[in-house]
N, C-alpha and C positions, 0 to 999 in steps of 0.2 A: 296616472298618479292622482290621488285625491288632494287637490290644492285648495283648501278653504282656510281662511283665518277665522278664528272663533271670536264672535262678537261678545262684547260685555253684556251681562245679563241684567239690563236696566229695568226690565218689567217684573223682576222677582219671581219668574217661573224657572224652576230648576228640575231637570229630570235626573233621578239618581239610579234608575234601572229600567231595562227593557226585558220583559218575559214574553216571548212569542211562541205560540203553539201553531204549527203549520201542518196542514194535511194536503197531500197531493191527490186530487180527485181523479176519477176516471175520465172526466171531461177536460183534462189538462188545465186545471186551475189550481192556484194556491188558495186554500181556505185558511184564513188567518184570524187568530184571536190574539190581539196585541194588548198586553197588560203593562201599562207605563206608570212607574212610580213618580209622583210629583212630590218633591221634598219641601218646597216652599210655595206659598200660595200667590196667586196673581192679583194685581190691582185692576187687571183687565182680562178679557177673555183670551183663550189660547187659540193657536192655529198651527196647522201642520201642512206639509207637502205630502201628497199621496198620488199614486199613478192615476191618470185620468180614466182608465178603464176599470178601476176598482168599483165594486158595488158594495156599498156599506149597509150592513144588516142592522147594526145596533151600536150605540155609543152609551156607555154608562160611566158614572163617577161615583165611586164607593157603592157600587151595585144599584144605583138609581139612574134611570134613563134620563139623558139630558138632550137638549136641543143642539143640532148641528146644521151646518150649511156647507155643501160640497159644490164648489164653483167649477163644474166640468166644462162650461162654455166660455170661461175666461182664460186669459193667458197664464202661463206658469208664473208663480211668484219668484222663481229663481232662473236667471239666465243660463245656469249650468244644467238645468233639469227640464228639458223641453216637454217631457211627457208628464210632468208633475202638475197638479192642480191644488188650489188652496182649500183646505178643510178647516172651517172655523167652528169652535166649540164654545158653548156657554159655561162659564165657571162661576156664575153668580152665587151659587150656593156655598162657595168656599171663601167668599170675601171675608177677610179678617181671621181666617182659620190658619194656624201656623203648623198644624200637624201634617204628617204624611198622608197622601191620598192616592188611590189607584184609579187611573183612567183606563178604561177598556174600550177597544175599537175592534169590532168584528166585521170582517169583509171578505169578499172573494175577488180574485183578480186573475185574468188569463195568463198563463205562464208565457205565452208568446209575447204578451205586452210588456213583460218585465225581464225578458231574456236578452242579454247583449248579443248572443250568438244565434245565427239563423239555422238552428238545428234542434229537433225535438229530442235527439239523443244526448246532446251536450247542453247543459244549462249553466249560465253564470248570471247572477244578478247582484245589484248593489245599489247605493244611494242614487246614482245617476238615472236609474229607472224608477226610483221612488217606490220600491216594492213594499217598504214599511213606512209608517208615518214619521216624519222628521222635521225638525226646525233647528237651524244652525245656531240660533241664539239661546237655546235652552240648556247649554252646557254639554260636555262630553259624558259618556255613560258606559257602564258595563252592560253586558247582555247575555241572555241564555235563550237559545232557539231549540225547541223540540220538534222533530219532524216525524210524521207518520206517512206511510205509503211510499217510502223511498226504496227504489229497487237497485240503485247503483251506489257506489262509494261517494261519500261527501267530503268536501274540503272547504276551507274558508279562512277568515281572519280570526281564528280562535282554535281551541282544542276540541277535537271530535271524539266522542265516546258513544258507545252503544249501551242502552239501558232497556232491557226487555225487547220490545218490538220497535222502540223509538231509537232514533239517532239524534244526539244532542251536540250542538255547537255552542261553546261557552267561551267568553272572554271577560275577565275581571278587571281589565285595564280601562283606560279612558279612550273612548272611540267616537267617531262620527259616522261610521259605516258599519253595516252588517252584510257581509259578502257570502253568498251561497254558491257552490259550484258542485255539480255532479255529472258523472259520465260513466259509461260502461268501461272505458279504457283509462280512467283516471289514475295517475301515480304521482308521487311526491319525492323530492330529493332535497336535502338540506346541506349547505356548506357555509363556510365563513369567508367573508371578503371585506377588506377595509374596516375591520373592527365591528362588522355587522353580521348578523345571522341572516342568511338568505335562504328562502325555501322556494324551489321550483314546484309548480303544480302543473302537470302536463296532461293534456287530453290524448296526445299521441306520443308514445314513448320512442325516443330516438337518441341513442348514445352520442351520435355526431352532433345533434342539436344541443344536447346538454353541455357538451364541451364548448361549443361555440357561444352559448348563452353565458356560461360561467366566465369566459374571457371578457365578454361585453360588460357583464355586471361588475367584475373587478375593476375595470377601467372607469366605469361610470361612478362607482362609489369612491374610487380614489380621487376623482375630480371634486366630488362633494367634500371629501375630507381635506383636500388642499384648500378649498374655498372657505369652509366653515369650521375646520378643526377636527380633531380626532373624536371618535365616538366612544373611546375607552371610558369605562365607568358608567356608561348609560346603557339602558336596555333598549336596543334598537333592532328592528327586524324589518326586512323587506320581503313582501310576498309577491311572487310573480305567477302569472297565468301564461301557459304556452299551449297553443293549439295549432293544428295544421289546416290550411285551406288551399286546395288544389296543389298539394305537395309543397307549399311554401310555408315555412314556420312564421307565425305571427306572435310577437312578444308584446303582451299587454301587462303594464305594471298595475297591480291591484292596490298597492298602498305602501308608503314608507312611513312607519310609525315611529314617533320619537317619545 
């Protein structure tokens, strides 16, 4: 479960949107172009966490190349993200500018470096692998991810649609994570439990496992409801990933969004 408290935005940097274009290359890499909308300008330079194995090709601000420093030999700036490294960006050209600006970061990263699962057939990635640039103090954000080169079904913490040859994952809510999951055997199931909508995302389909998981989720969410009150009237969703390893089902909670 993603457990982060959102810090106050004291440095006046606010992200209002992520637009990610991702291509899966023949060399098993993500080729990413991340367009990040900055809604308010900084009194200081910006920084993000990005996977240490990423190779940054270019960083631009409003289409102008800017200076950056990627500290791959330093410790992670987050105790929760071991593989993350600090990417510092110069925003000096925006000092005193209050209009929206677009920060673009183009990079490639090996899929194996950002995959939670030890399988080339099954891919899951999210903020704990720092596959996209993030900073927990820059506010929550909506996002849209367009993927090329995808050969299997996609799922994640958003709505999936196909547009021409692209697959698009989109979420217009307030998020801290962008989760991508793909597998040749991917399937989903949705049910209601304790006033929440729960979605299974399974890599190996098993009716027995579905029934077992549904019972566990009902009990778990009932405990949350007893402790914190009913979810009625609030849009809440719990996304779950379920995979098989050596015939043993592993339950991984992707996120409980409020």
